[in-house]
N, C-alpha and C positions, 0 to 999 in steps of 0.2 A: 504494500500500500504506500502511495506517495502523497505527501501533503506539501503544497507550495503556498506560501503567503508572501505577497508583495505589497509593501506599503510605500507610498510616495515619500522619498527622502530617506529611506532606510534600506539597508541591504536585504535581499530576499532571503526567506527562511525556507530551506528544503529539508523535509523530514522523510526518511524512508524506514518502513517497518516491514518485517516479514509478515505476510498475510496470516500465516498460521499462528503467529504470536498474538494477533489481535482478534482472530476469529476462532474461538474455542469455547467449549462448554463452560468451564469455570468463569471465564470473563463474561460470557453471556448471562450466567446466573447472577453475577455481581451487578451487571447493568440492569437486569430486570428488578432486582431488589432496590437499587437506587431509584429507578423510575417509580416503583411502587411507593417508596418513602416520600419522594418529592411531589408526586401527583395525588397521593392518597387514594390510589386505585388498586384493584386486585388483579394481577396478571397471572394468578396461580394456574389458570387453564393452560399455560404454556408448559408442556412437559418435556422430559428428556428427549423423547422421540421427535417432538416438534423442533427442538433446538438442533438436534442432529441433522434433520432435513434442511433446516435453514442454513446451517454451516456448510453442509454438502452442496447446496445450491449456490452459495456465494463462491465456494472454491471451484465449482464447475464453470460459473460465469467468468471467473478469473482466467481459467484455462482457455475458454472459448474466445473471450474478448480481453486480451492481456492489458490493454490501456483504456479500460472502461472508466469514463468520468462519472463519479458518484455525485460530486458537488463542484459547480463552476459558477462562482459569484463574483461580479464586478460592481463596486460601489460607484457612486457619482464622482467621488474623489479620485478614482482610479485605483483604489485598493483591490487586490485580487486574492481570492482564496480558491484553490483547486484541490480536490481530493479524488484520487483515482486508484483503481485496483492495480 
């Protein structure tokens, strides 16, 4: 996964992470717990099988589309944030 942040007047920030490090079951569980705490909702219906299918699908998409853009935002000021697989 690649993250690029460009801010006018500052050097760009390039972050690269192995996709497997960011897309795994323990991290997904932590994210779900955090979302539940912040939004006060119950996402308990998401089970281990659902997480495995979601992770498998993300990895399949990475293999099929190696440079898939997940987020590509440009502000009026010219700031850019890009996140790609």
